N, C-alpha and C positions, 0 to 999 in steps of 0.2 A: 456551442457556446460551454457546454459541461467538460468536454474534452481539454478544451482551454484552458480552464480552471485546474482540471488535475496535471495538465501538463507545467502551469505555475506552480503548484502545489510541489511539484515532484524536485524541479528546480529551485525554489525557494528552500527547500529542505536540504537540497545540496549544498545552496552558498552559504545557509548556516551552520552546518554541519561542521565547516571548515574553519569557522571562528573560533571554536571549545578549543578550553584550555586541555593539554594533555596532562593526562591522569598516570600515576606510579601505582602499578598493579599490586607491588612489594607495599608501599606506604596502606594502598587501599586494604590490604588482605590484614593489618592492623589494627583500621579503622573498622572492617566488618564484624568485630567482636559483639557491637552491640545487633548486628541484624542477626546473629547466629539463630536466637529465639524463632525466630520465624520464618527467615530462609534459609536455614542450614549453614555448616561453616563454610561449605564450598559454594554455597547458592542452589541446591536442591532442596525446597522445602519440605519436609516431612508432611506438612499438611494440606493437602489437597486444594485446599480454601484459600492460601497465598502461594503467590507465583512462584516458579523457579526463576532464577536470574543466571544461573550460570548457562554461558554461551550465546546470553543476550548480546547485542549488538551495542557499543559502547556508546554511541550517542544517543540511543531510545534510551537505556537507562539516565544518562545524564540528563535529557530532557523530563523523564518523569519524576525525575527528584527534583528537578527545577521547579516543576509544575508542583508538588505538594507542597515545596517550600513555598512560593506565590500565592497558593490557594486558590489556582486555575483546576486542579484537580484535590478532591476532600476526599479524606480517610482518617478515622476514628482513630487510628493506629501510625499511619505513617505521616499523616500531617506533621505531628508533634516532634516526630522523630527527624523529618528534614528538617525543622525550623532552624534547628541549631549547627546544619553544616554550611562548611564556608565553600565557595567554588569549588576549591582546590579539593576540599574531601569528597563534594559529588565527583568530579572528576577520578579522584584515587578509587573510589567505591566501583565507579563505572568501570574503570580499566580492572580491576582484580575479579569481579564477577562476569564480565565480557570471558576472561583469557580461561574461563574453569569449563570442565567437560559435563554439558548434560548428562541427567540420567537418562534412559528411553523410556517411555511410558507404553502401554498395550490400550488400544480400543475395545470396547465390549462389542463383541462379534455380531451382534443381532443392528447394530447401530453402523455400522461399515459402508453398507453399500449407500443408503441413504447420505451419510456424510461424504462421502467421495462423490456422491456425484453433484449434492451442493457446491462442495469446495471448489471442482474442478468446472462446473457448469453454470454453477448458481440455478435460480428458479426464474425463468424468463416468464412463466405466466403472473408472477409476483410480482417482475423488478427486483430479484432479490440477484445483484452481482456474485460471480463467480469469486471465491474466495484469492484464488492462485493469482487473480489479476495483478494485485499486489504483494501478496505473500509468497508467492512464485510454487511450483509445482511441490517440492519436498517441503514447505513451510519455511523456509531458512529465511526470509525475507527479504527488503533491500535496505542496506543498509546506508547508503547516499542519500535514501530517499525517506531516511528514518521511519521506517515500515517494518514493525517488529518482527523478530523470529518467533512462530506461535509454534513448530512443529516439538512435539514431546513435551508439551504445556498440559499441565495440569489441566482433566478435563471439566471438573468445579470450579476451578478460577477462571477458563473460559467461559462457562457457560455465565457464571455471573457478570463476567466485563461485557458479552453481548447483549444480555438484558439490561444493565445498567446504561447502554448506549441508549438502545432501543427506547427505555422509557424515558431521557435525557439526563438522568442523574447523575451520568458520567459525560463531559459534554469539554472532553481537552482534546479531542481529534481535530486536527487540521482542516478546515475547511468543510466540516459536518460530514467526511467521507463515512466514518465508522456507522455515526447515527443513521446515516443515509441506505447503508447496507444493512443495519440490524431493525430498522425502522418494518422491514414488511417480512421478517423473520417470524416462522410459527416458534412455538416454545419448541414442539417436536422434532425442528429444523436445527432450532441451535444447540438442542443436547445430541444429535445425530453429529453436526460439526462438530462440536467440541470434543465426543469421544472417537473421532474419527484423526482429530488431529492430534489428540494424546497419544496416539500411535502411531503418527507421520515419524519418519526420519529418511 
């Protein structure tokens, strides 16, 4: 049943990705002026608690903006910003940030071994799935399935995201996939994976 649900979720994401409006990266660059304070001029956030958007999949950025606008994902800073965006604004911003190059991150050396083990193999004893099953060996994600790129992402942001999924305070994941993964992760495992992914490329 779980395998069928995952396959259905991927197929649904692929179908819906095809009906999204096309974005104009040049227009998105102009519109991104209001995003710079948090996400940087090119989508490489200078603050590690805010995500890098540079190089992220267009469909994923668009989906998250839609969720912020609809209230299915909540954030005190992002929710008010997204409310004012039109469908075209969101498509343009997604196209712009996706076209930018992400800056490389570095993993804390003492976290790499544990982080890599969990990322690549999960933790069978606590039923934690391997991250690379959805995000790929290099963390680049899967654009057609709307699984985000996580390689090079700030560890602090990833750690918060995983803890939010674990607590249920973030619940906009398709079919509870991320909540299911994070539910059985310890704080130490979350920290290790976040650090490993920050240096992944």
